[in-house]
PDB file of N, CA, C and O in Angstrom, chain B, residues numbered from 101:
ATOM      1  N   UNK B 101      41.257 -50.657  30.836  1.00  0.00           N
ATOM      2  CA  UNK B 101      41.057 -50.065  29.675  1.00  0.00           C
ATOM      3  C   UNK B 101      40.732 -50.928  27.957  1.00  0.00           C
ATOM      4  O   UNK B 101      41.738 -51.093  27.267  1.00  0.00           O
ATOM      5  N   UNK B 102      39.591 -51.341  27.472  1.00  0.00           N
ATOM      6  CA  UNK B 102      39.442 -51.692  26.377  1.00  0.00           C
ATOM      7  C   UNK B 102      40.337 -50.998  25.236  1.00  0.00           C
ATOM      8  O   UNK B 102      40.880 -49.899  25.353  1.00  0.00           O
ATOM      9  N   UNK B 103      40.386 -51.758  24.220  1.00  0.00           N
ATOM     10  CA  UNK B 103      40.762 -51.527  23.211  1.00  0.00           C
ATOM     11  C   UNK B 103      40.264 -50.468  22.390  1.00  0.00           C
ATOM     12  O   UNK B 103      40.921 -49.694  21.695  1.00  0.00           O
ATOM     13  N   UNK B 104      38.656 -50.541  22.599  1.00  0.00           N
ATOM     14  CA  UNK B 104      38.578 -49.202  21.800  1.00  0.00           C
ATOM     15  C   UNK B 104      38.551 -47.912  22.913  1.00  0.00           C
ATOM     16  O   UNK B 104      38.685 -46.831  22.339  1.00  0.00           O
ATOM     17  N   UNK B 105      38.456 -47.845  23.884  1.00  0.00           N
ATOM     18  CA  UNK B 105      38.976 -46.815  24.151  1.00  0.00           C
ATOM     19  C   UNK B 105      37.525 -46.542  25.260  1.00  0.00           C
ATOM     20  O   UNK B 105      37.575 -45.485  25.888  1.00  0.00           O
ATOM     21  N   UNK B 106      36.384 -47.366  25.484  1.00  0.00           N
ATOM     22  CA  UNK B 106      35.633 -47.485  26.607  1.00  0.00           C
ATOM     23  C   UNK B 106      36.369 -47.962  28.017  1.00  0.00           C
ATOM     24  O   UNK B 106      37.348 -48.694  28.166  1.00  0.00           O
ATOM     25  N   UNK B 107      35.663 -47.382  28.857  1.00  0.00           N
ATOM     26  CA  UNK B 107      36.300 -47.389  29.927  1.00  0.00           C
ATOM     27  C   UNK B 107      35.800 -48.823  30.990  1.00  0.00           C
ATOM     28  O   UNK B 107      36.139 -49.098  32.141  1.00  0.00           O
ATOM     29  N   UNK B 108      34.930 -49.489  30.089  1.00  0.00           N
ATOM     30  CA  UNK B 108      33.857 -50.219  30.704  1.00  0.00           C
ATOM     31  C   UNK B 108      35.093 -51.978  30.983  1.00  0.00           C
ATOM     32  O   UNK B 108      35.331 -52.569  29.930  1.00  0.00           O
ATOM     33  N   UNK B 109      35.537 -52.423  31.908  1.00  0.00           N
ATOM     34  CA  UNK B 109      36.065 -53.776  32.339  1.00  0.00           C
ATOM     35  C   UNK B 109      35.956 -55.040  31.401  1.00  0.00           C
ATOM     36  O   UNK B 109      34.885 -55.592  31.651  1.00  0.00           O
ATOM     37  N   UNK B 110      36.546 -55.608  30.566  1.00  0.00           N
ATOM     38  CA  UNK B 110      36.482 -56.689  30.003  1.00  0.00           C
ATOM     39  C   UNK B 110      36.678 -57.915  30.983  1.00  0.00           C
ATOM     40  O   UNK B 110      36.839 -57.645  32.173  1.00  0.00           O
ATOM     41  N   UNK B 111      36.678 -59.270  30.577  1.00  0.00           N
ATOM     42  CA  UNK B 111      36.091 -60.496  31.609  1.00  0.00           C
ATOM     43  C   UNK B 111      36.977 -61.445  30.636  1.00  0.00           C
ATOM     44  O   UNK B 111      36.667 -61.375  29.447  1.00  0.00           O
ATOM     45  N   UNK B 112      37.829 -62.151  30.910  1.00  0.00           N
ATOM     46  CA  UNK B 112      38.099 -63.223  29.841  1.00  0.00           C
ATOM     47  C   UNK B 112      37.602 -64.446  29.747  1.00  0.00           C
ATOM     48  O   UNK B 112      38.065 -64.892  30.796  1.00  0.00           O
ATOM     49  N   UNK B 113      37.173 -65.084  29.412  1.00  0.00           N
ATOM     50  CA  UNK B 113      36.360 -66.058  28.943  1.00  0.00           C
ATOM     51  C   UNK B 113      37.600 -67.670  28.337  1.00  0.00           C
ATOM     52  O   UNK B 113      38.731 -67.485  27.886  1.00  0.00           O
ATOM     53  N   UNK B 114      37.285 -68.356  28.424  1.00  0.00           N
ATOM     54  CA  UNK B 114      37.388 -69.408  28.004  1.00  0.00           C
ATOM     55  C   UNK B 114      36.657 -70.620  27.629  1.00  0.00           C
ATOM     56  O   UNK B 114      35.896 -71.001  28.518  1.00  0.00           O
ATOM     57  N   UNK B 115      36.674 -71.644  26.109  1.00  0.00           N
ATOM     58  CA  UNK B 115      35.965 -72.436  25.889  1.00  0.00           C
ATOM     59  C   UNK B 115      37.121 -73.431  25.856  1.00  0.00           C
ATOM     60  O   UNK B 115      37.914 -73.125  24.964  1.00  0.00           O
ATOM     61  N   UNK B 116      37.516 -74.640  26.609  1.00  0.00           N
ATOM     62  CA  UNK B 116      38.538 -75.420  26.350  1.00  0.00           C
ATOM     63  C   UNK B 116      38.283 -76.622  24.966  1.00  0.00           C
ATOM     64  O   UNK B 116      39.114 -77.200  24.266  1.00  0.00           O
ATOM     65  N   UNK B 117      36.663 -76.673  24.964  1.00  0.00           N
ATOM     66  CA  UNK B 117      36.139 -77.463  23.830  1.00  0.00           C
ATOM     67  C   UNK B 117      36.378 -77.104  22.415  1.00  0.00           C
ATOM     68  O   UNK B 117      36.459 -77.889  21.470  1.00  0.00           O
ATOM     69  N   UNK B 118      36.494 -75.663  22.390  1.00  0.00           N
ATOM     70  CA  UNK B 118      36.833 -75.223  21.139  1.00  0.00           C
ATOM     71  C   UNK B 118      38.091 -74.391  20.856  1.00  0.00           C
ATOM     72  O   UNK B 118      38.450 -73.799  19.839  1.00  0.00           O
ATOM     73  N   UNK B 119      38.792 -74.564  22.375  1.00  0.00           N
ATOM     74  CA  UNK B 119      40.070 -74.239  21.753  1.00  0.00           C
ATOM     75  C   UNK B 119      40.084 -72.565  22.001  1.00  0.00           C
ATOM     76  O   UNK B 119      41.038 -71.996  21.473  1.00  0.00           O
ATOM     77  N   UNK B 120      39.143 -71.724  22.737  1.00  0.00           N
ATOM     78  CA  UNK B 120      39.109 -70.394  22.361  1.00  0.00           C
ATOM     79  C   UNK B 120      39.023 -69.560  23.489  1.00  0.00           C
ATOM     80  O   UNK B 120      38.192 -69.762  24.375  1.00  0.00           O
ATOM     81  N   UNK B 121      40.014 -68.424  23.514  1.00  0.00           N
ATOM     82  CA  UNK B 121      39.310 -67.492  24.133  1.00  0.00           C
ATOM     83  C   UNK B 121      39.107 -66.177  23.994  1.00  0.00           C
ATOM     84  O   UNK B 121      39.785 -65.725  23.072  1.00  0.00           O
ATOM     85  N   UNK B 122      38.478 -65.420  24.514  1.00  0.00           N
ATOM     86  CA  UNK B 122      38.748 -63.824  24.237  1.00  0.00           C
ATOM     87  C   UNK B 122      38.066 -63.084  25.252  1.00  0.00           C
ATOM     88  O   UNK B 122      37.488 -63.699  26.149  1.00  0.00           O
ATOM     89  N   UNK B 123      38.064 -61.493  25.206  1.00  0.00           N
ATOM     90  CA  UNK B 123      37.452 -60.627  26.952  1.00  0.00           C
ATOM     91  C   UNK B 123      36.523 -60.218  25.701  1.00  0.00           C
ATOM     92  O   UNK B 123      36.574 -60.045  24.483  1.00  0.00           O
ATOM     93  N   UNK B 124      35.469 -60.167  27.014  1.00  0.00           N
ATOM     94  CA  UNK B 124      34.379 -59.369  26.714  1.00  0.00           C
ATOM     95  C   UNK B 124      33.797 -58.300  27.965  1.00  0.00           C
ATOM     96  O   UNK B 124      34.012 -58.328  29.176  1.00  0.00           O
ATOM     97  N   UNK B 125      32.730 -57.081  26.885  1.00  0.00           N
ATOM     98  CA  UNK B 125      32.800 -56.352  28.044  1.00  0.00           C
ATOM     99  C   UNK B 125      31.414 -56.948  29.458  1.00  0.00           C
ATOM    100  O   UNK B 125      30.274 -57.410  29.431  1.00  0.00           O
ATOM    101  N   UNK B 126      32.479 -56.543  30.567  1.00  0.00           N
ATOM    102  CA  UNK B 126      31.679 -57.787  31.505  1.00  0.00           C
ATOM    103  C   UNK B 126      30.200 -57.373  31.553  1.00  0.00           C
ATOM    104  O   UNK B 126      29.477 -58.184  32.131  1.00  0.00           O
ATOM    105  N   UNK B 127      29.656 -56.366  31.102  1.00  0.00           N
ATOM    106  CA  UNK B 127      27.937 -55.913  30.620  1.00  0.00           C
ATOM    107  C   UNK B 127      27.280 -57.056  29.618  1.00  0.00           C
ATOM    108  O   UNK B 127      26.082 -57.253  29.414  1.00  0.00           O
ATOM    109  N   UNK B 128      28.200 -57.618  29.161  1.00  0.00           N
ATOM    110  CA  UNK B 128      27.566 -58.074  28.112  1.00  0.00           C
ATOM    111  C   UNK B 128      27.985 -60.002  28.234  1.00  0.00           C
ATOM    112  O   UNK B 128      27.778 -60.922  27.443  1.00  0.00           O
ATOM    113  N   UNK B 129      28.565 -59.962  29.457  1.00  0.00           N
ATOM    114  CA  UNK B 129      29.494 -61.657  29.672  1.00  0.00           C
ATOM    115  C   UNK B 129      28.652 -62.255  29.849  1.00  0.00           C
ATOM    116  O   UNK B 129      28.652 -63.185  29.042  1.00  0.00           O
ATOM    117  N   UNK B 130      27.506 -62.300  30.757  1.00  0.00           N
ATOM    118  CA  UNK B 130      26.376 -63.646  31.065  1.00  0.00           C
ATOM    119  C   UNK B 130      25.964 -63.571  29.516  1.00  0.00           C
ATOM    120  O   UNK B 130      26.542 -64.458  28.888  1.00  0.00           O
ATOM    121  N   UNK B 131      25.025 -62.664  28.611  1.00  0.00           N
ATOM    122  CA  UNK B 131      24.793 -63.290  27.049  1.00  0.00           C
ATOM    123  C   UNK B 131      25.919 -63.609  26.019  1.00  0.00           C
ATOM    124  O   UNK B 131      25.477 -64.175  25.019  1.00  0.00           O
ATOM    125  N   UNK B 132      26.955 -63.439  26.012  1.00  0.00           N
ATOM    126  CA  UNK B 132      27.661 -63.806  25.458  1.00  0.00           C
ATOM    127  C   UNK B 132      28.441 -65.405  25.509  1.00  0.00           C
ATOM    128  O   UNK B 132      28.877 -66.093  24.586  1.00  0.00           O
ATOM    129  N   UNK B 133      28.397 -65.682  27.200  1.00  0.00           N
ATOM    130  CA  UNK B 133      28.246 -66.740  27.559  1.00  0.00           C
ATOM    131  C   UNK B 133      27.536 -67.856  27.436  1.00  0.00           C
ATOM    132  O   UNK B 133      27.893 -69.031  27.529  1.00  0.00           O
ATOM    133  N   UNK B 134      26.052 -67.179  27.123  1.00  0.00           N
ATOM    134  CA  UNK B 134      24.891 -67.925  26.898  1.00  0.00           C
ATOM    135  C   UNK B 134      24.875 -68.497  25.419  1.00  0.00           C
ATOM    136  O   UNK B 134      25.023 -69.690  25.155  1.00  0.00           O
ATOM    137  N   UNK B 135      24.683 -67.530  24.528  1.00  0.00           N
ATOM    138  CA  UNK B 135      25.123 -67.411  23.410  1.00  0.00           C
ATOM    139  C   UNK B 135      25.895 -68.533  22.519  1.00  0.00           C
ATOM    140  O   UNK B 135      25.441 -69.233  21.614  1.00  0.00           O
ATOM    141  N   UNK B 136      27.390 -68.471  23.141  1.00  0.00           N
ATOM    142  CA  UNK B 136      28.169 -69.164  22.636  1.00  0.00           C
ATOM    143  C   UNK B 136      28.095 -70.701  23.120  1.00  0.00           C
ATOM    144  O   UNK B 136      28.528 -71.548  22.338  1.00  0.00           O
ATOM    145  N   UNK B 137      27.474 -71.188  24.599  1.00  0.00           N
ATOM    146  CA  UNK B 137      26.935 -72.161  24.785  1.00  0.00           C
ATOM    147  C   UNK B 137      26.189 -73.155  24.142  1.00  0.00           C
ATOM    148  O   UNK B 137      26.263 -74.363  23.918  1.00  0.00           O
ATOM    149  N   UNK B 138      25.138 -71.820  23.837  1.00  0.00           N
ATOM    150  CA  UNK B 138      24.061 -72.217  23.030  1.00  0.00           C
ATOM    151  C   UNK B 138      24.218 -72.672  21.760  1.00  0.00           C
ATOM    152  O   UNK B 138      23.378 -73.546  21.545  1.00  0.00           O
ATOM    153  N   UNK B 139      25.043 -72.434  20.656  1.00  0.00           N
ATOM    154  CA  UNK B 139      24.917 -72.032  19.795  1.00  0.00           C
ATOM    155  C   UNK B 139      25.996 -73.647  19.547  1.00  0.00           C
ATOM    156  O   UNK B 139      25.556 -74.763  19.269  1.00  0.00           O
ATOM    157  N   UNK B 140      27.027 -73.369  19.700  1.00  0.00           N
ATOM    158  CA  UNK B 140      28.136 -74.257  19.867  1.00  0.00           C
ATOM    159  C   UNK B 140      28.233 -75.371  20.710  1.00  0.00           C
ATOM    160  O   UNK B 140      29.153 -76.174  20.551  1.00  0.00           O
ATOM    161  N   UNK B 141      27.382 -75.515  21.598  1.00  0.00           N
ATOM    162  CA  UNK B 141      27.411 -76.794  22.408  1.00  0.00           C
ATOM    163  C   UNK B 141      26.115 -77.347  22.653  1.00  0.00           C
ATOM    164  O   UNK B 141      25.997 -78.208  23.524  1.00  0.00           O
ATOM    165  N   UNK B 142      25.436 -77.081  22.199  1.00  0.00           N
ATOM    166  CA  UNK B 142      23.829 -77.342  23.081  1.00  0.00           C
ATOM    167  C   UNK B 142      23.044 -77.078  24.262  1.00  0.00           C
ATOM    168  O   UNK B 142      22.138 -77.654  24.864  1.00  0.00           O
ATOM    169  N   UNK B 143      23.928 -75.642  24.430  1.00  0.00           N
ATOM    170  CA  UNK B 143      23.786 -75.229  26.002  1.00  0.00           C
ATOM    171  C   UNK B 143      24.114 -75.789  27.044  1.00  0.00           C
ATOM    172  O   UNK B 143      23.584 -75.696  28.151  1.00  0.00           O
ATOM    173  N   UNK B 144      25.514 -76.738  26.542  1.00  0.00           N
ATOM    174  CA  UNK B 144      26.529 -77.248  27.680  1.00  0.00           C
ATOM    175  C   UNK B 144      27.171 -76.209  28.236  1.00  0.00           C
ATOM    176  O   UNK B 144      27.374 -75.203  27.556  1.00  0.00           O
ATOM    177  N   UNK B 145      27.522 -76.273  29.336  1.00  0.00           N
ATOM    178  CA  UNK B 145      28.139 -75.056  29.774  1.00  0.00           C
ATOM    179  C   UNK B 145      29.291 -74.981  29.437  1.00  0.00           C
ATOM    180  O   UNK B 145      29.970 -75.032  30.462  1.00  0.00           O
ATOM    181  N   UNK B 146      30.169 -74.847  28.199  1.00  0.00           N
ATOM    182  CA  UNK B 146      31.696 -75.454  27.860  1.00  0.00           C
ATOM    183  C   UNK B 146      32.509 -74.144  28.226  1.00  0.00           C
ATOM    184  O   UNK B 146      33.392 -74.029  29.076  1.00  0.00           O
ATOM    185  N   UNK B 147      31.843 -72.912  27.130  1.00  0.00           N
ATOM    186  CA  UNK B 147      32.746 -71.694  27.693  1.00  0.00           C
ATOM    187  C   UNK B 147      32.326 -71.162  28.904  1.00  0.00           C
ATOM    188  O   UNK B 147      31.161 -71.353  29.253  1.00  0.00           O
ATOM    189  N   UNK B 148      33.286 -70.359  29.782  1.00  0.00           N
ATOM    190  CA  UNK B 148      33.142 -69.743  30.998  1.00  0.00           C
ATOM    191  C   UNK B 148      34.293 -68.997  31.084  1.00  0.00           C
ATOM    192  O   UNK B 148      35.263 -69.141  30.340  1.00  0.00           O
ATOM    193  N   UNK B 149      34.162 -67.872  32.355  1.00  0.00           N
ATOM    194  CA  UNK B 149      34.890 -67.455  32.758  1.00  0.00           C
ATOM    195  C   UNK B 149      36.556 -67.912  33.293  1.00  0.00           C
ATOM    196  O   UNK B 149      36.866 -69.036  33.689  1.00  0.00           O
ATOM    197  N   UNK B 150      37.148 -67.155  33.220  1.00  0.00           N
ATOM    198  CA  UNK B 150      38.833 -68.146  33.034  1.00  0.00           C
ATOM    199  C   UNK B 150      38.558 -68.223  34.478  1.00  0.00           C
ATOM    200  O   UNK B 150      37.952 -67.424  35.192  1.00  0.00           O
ATOM    201  N   UNK B 151      39.258 -69.611  34.839  1.00  0.00           N
ATOM    202  CA  UNK B 151      39.025 -69.834  36.251  1.00  0.00           C
ATOM    203  C   UNK B 151      39.714 -69.298  37.154  1.00  0.00           C
ATOM    204  O   UNK B 151      39.281 -69.256  38.306  1.00  0.00           O
ATOM    205  N   UNK B 152      40.843 -68.814  36.841  1.00  0.00           N
ATOM    206  CA  UNK B 152      41.733 -68.175  37.533  1.00  0.00           C
ATOM    207  C   UNK B 152      41.157 -66.665  38.072  1.00  0.00           C
ATOM    208  O   UNK B 152      41.251 -66.188  39.203  1.00  0.00           O
ATOM    209  N   UNK B 153      40.450 -66.014  36.708  1.00  0.00           N
ATOM    210  CA  UNK B 153      39.734 -64.907  37.376  1.00  0.00           C
ATOM    211  C   UNK B 153      38.887 -65.273  37.988  1.00  0.00           C
ATOM    212  O   UNK B 153      38.986 -64.778  39.111  1.00  0.00           O
ATOM    213  N   UNK B 154      37.645 -66.194  37.865  1.00  0.00           N
ATOM    214  CA  UNK B 154      36.653 -67.057  38.233  1.00  0.00           C
ATOM    215  C   UNK B 154      36.916 -66.676  39.877  1.00  0.00           C
ATOM    216  O   UNK B 154      36.147 -66.014  40.575  1.00  0.00           O
ATOM    217  N   UNK B 155      38.156 -67.248  40.282  1.00  0.00           N
ATOM    218  CA  UNK B 155      38.876 -67.770  41.679  1.00  0.00           C
ATOM    219  C   UNK B 155      38.778 -66.444  42.435  1.00  0.00           C
ATOM    220  O   UNK B 155      38.144 -66.280  43.477  1.00  0.00           O
ATOM    221  N   UNK B 156      39.698 -65.241  41.585  1.00  0.00           N
ATOM    222  CA  UNK B 156      40.025 -64.016  42.793  1.00  0.00           C
ATOM    223  C   UNK B 156      38.574 -63.031  42.837  1.00  0.00           C
ATOM    224  O   UNK B 156      38.490 -62.119  43.658  1.00  0.00           O
ATOM    225  N   UNK B 157      37.389 -63.347  41.799  1.00  0.00           N
ATOM    226  CA  UNK B 157      36.458 -63.053  41.880  1.00  0.00           C
ATOM    227  C   UNK B 157      35.832 -63.173  43.576  1.00  0.00           C
ATOM    228  O   UNK B 157      35.688 -62.259  44.388  1.00  0.00           O
ATOM    229  N   UNK B 158      35.579 -64.442  43.711  1.00  0.00           N
ATOM    230  CA  UNK B 158      35.544 -65.032  44.679  1.00  0.00           C
ATOM    231  C   UNK B 158      35.958 -64.740  45.818  1.00  0.00           C
ATOM    232  O   UNK B 158      35.239 -64.826  46.814  1.00  0.00           O
ATOM    233  N   UNK B 159      36.652 -64.519  45.832  1.00  0.00           N
ATOM    234  CA  UNK B 159      38.029 -64.377  47.304  1.00  0.00           C
ATOM    235  C   UNK B 159      37.863 -63.022  47.300  1.00  0.00           C
ATOM    236  O   UNK B 159      38.436 -62.641  48.320  1.00  0.00           O
ATOM    237  N   UNK B 160      37.424 -62.118  46.758  1.00  0.00           N
ATOM    238  CA  UNK B 160      37.281 -60.497  46.381  1.00  0.00           C
ATOM    239  C   UNK B 160      35.739 -60.343  47.238  1.00  0.00           C
ATOM    240  O   UNK B 160      35.315 -59.419  47.932  1.00  0.00           O
ATOM    241  N   UNK B 161      35.252 -61.394  46.938  1.00  0.00           N
ATOM    242  CA  UNK B 161      33.680 -61.277  47.578  1.00  0.00           C
ATOM    243  C   UNK B 161      33.704 -61.902  48.768  1.00  0.00           C
ATOM    244  O   UNK B 161      32.937 -61.379  49.576  1.00  0.00           O
ATOM    245  N   UNK B 162      34.248 -62.742  49.136  1.00  0.00           N
ATOM    246  CA  UNK B 162      33.975 -63.494  50.388  1.00  0.00           C
ATOM    247  C   UNK B 162      34.494 -62.534  51.525  1.00  0.00           C
ATOM    248  O   UNK B 162      33.887 -62.330  52.576  1.00  0.00           O
ATOM    249  N   UNK B 163      36.083 -61.795  51.058  1.00  0.00           N
ATOM    250  CA  UNK B 163      36.650 -60.654  51.785  1.00  0.00           C
ATOM    251  C   UNK B 163      35.655 -59.761  51.874  1.00  0.00           C
ATOM    252  O   UNK B 163      35.214 -59.610  53.013  1.00  0.00           O
ATOM    253  N   UNK B 164      34.838 -58.693  50.452  1.00  0.00           N
ATOM    254  CA  UNK B 164      34.455 -58.131  50.759  1.00  0.00           C
ATOM    255  C   UNK B 164      32.816 -58.134  52.090  1.00  0.00           C
ATOM    256  O   UNK B 164      32.210 -57.210  52.633  1.00  0.00           O
ATOM    257  N   UNK B 165      32.658 -59.595  52.136  1.00  0.00           N
ATOM    258  CA  UNK B 165      31.478 -59.703  52.566  1.00  0.00           C
ATOM    259  C   UNK B 165      31.987 -59.725  54.025  1.00  0.00           C
ATOM    260  O   UNK B 165      31.231 -59.537  54.977  1.00  0.00           O
ATOM    261  N   UNK B 166      33.574 -60.013  54.174  1.00  0.00           N
ATOM    262  CA  UNK B 166      33.379 -60.379  56.276  1.00  0.00           C
ATOM    263  C   UNK B 166      33.310 -62.116  55.964  1.00  0.00           C
ATOM    264  O   UNK B 166      33.438 -62.688  57.047  1.00  0.00           O
ATOM    265  N   UNK B 167      33.208 -62.738  55.254  1.00  0.00           N
ATOM    266  CA  UNK B 167      32.666 -64.131  55.486  1.00  0.00           C
ATOM    267  C   UNK B 167      33.917 -64.955  56.374  1.00  0.00           C
ATOM    268  O   UNK B 167      33.719 -66.054  56.893  1.00  0.00           O
ATOM    269  N   UNK B 168      35.253 -64.207  56.448  1.00  0.00           N
ATOM    270  CA  UNK B 168      36.323 -65.113  56.766  1.00  0.00           C
ATOM    271  C   UNK B 168      36.998 -64.465  58.088  1.00  0.00           C
ATOM    272  O   UNK B 168      37.969 -64.885  58.717  1.00  0.00           O
ATOM    273  N   UNK B 169      36.103 -63.178  58.354  1.00  0.00           N
ATOM    274  CA  UNK B 169      36.409 -62.689  59.927  1.00  0.00           C
ATOM    275  C   UNK B 169      36.019 -63.297  60.990  1.00  0.00           C
ATOM    276  O   UNK B 169      35.136 -64.133  61.179  1.00  0.00           O
ATOM    277  N   UNK B 170      37.005 -62.634  61.886  1.00  0.00           N
ATOM    278  CA  UNK B 170      36.365 -63.568  63.608  1.00  0.00           C
ATOM    279  C   UNK B 170      35.080 -62.940  63.829  1.00  0.00           C
ATOM    280  O   UNK B 170      34.784 -61.822  63.409  1.00  0.00           O
ATOM    281  N   UNK B 171      34.257 -63.774  64.568  1.00  0.00           N
ATOM    282  CA  UNK B 171      33.173 -63.010  65.247  1.00  0.00           C
ATOM    283  C   UNK B 171      33.264 -62.559  66.836  1.00  0.00           C
ATOM    284  O   UNK B 171      32.342 -61.928  67.353  1.00  0.00           O
TER     285      UNK B 171
END
């Protein structure tokens, strides 16, 4: 649960170039990443979802889709 009491999940994003990290609501994720990268890094994809979280999400998607199951 986020600090303001909203039940929407938040996602950690990091920018190693700026040395910053924050959490944003899932519904704002794409806009926040695009805005940061556009205004701070001339559109270069410097800010991104925390790599550990991104890897875990990818694992869950693969598992959910059954891509690792034997046929």
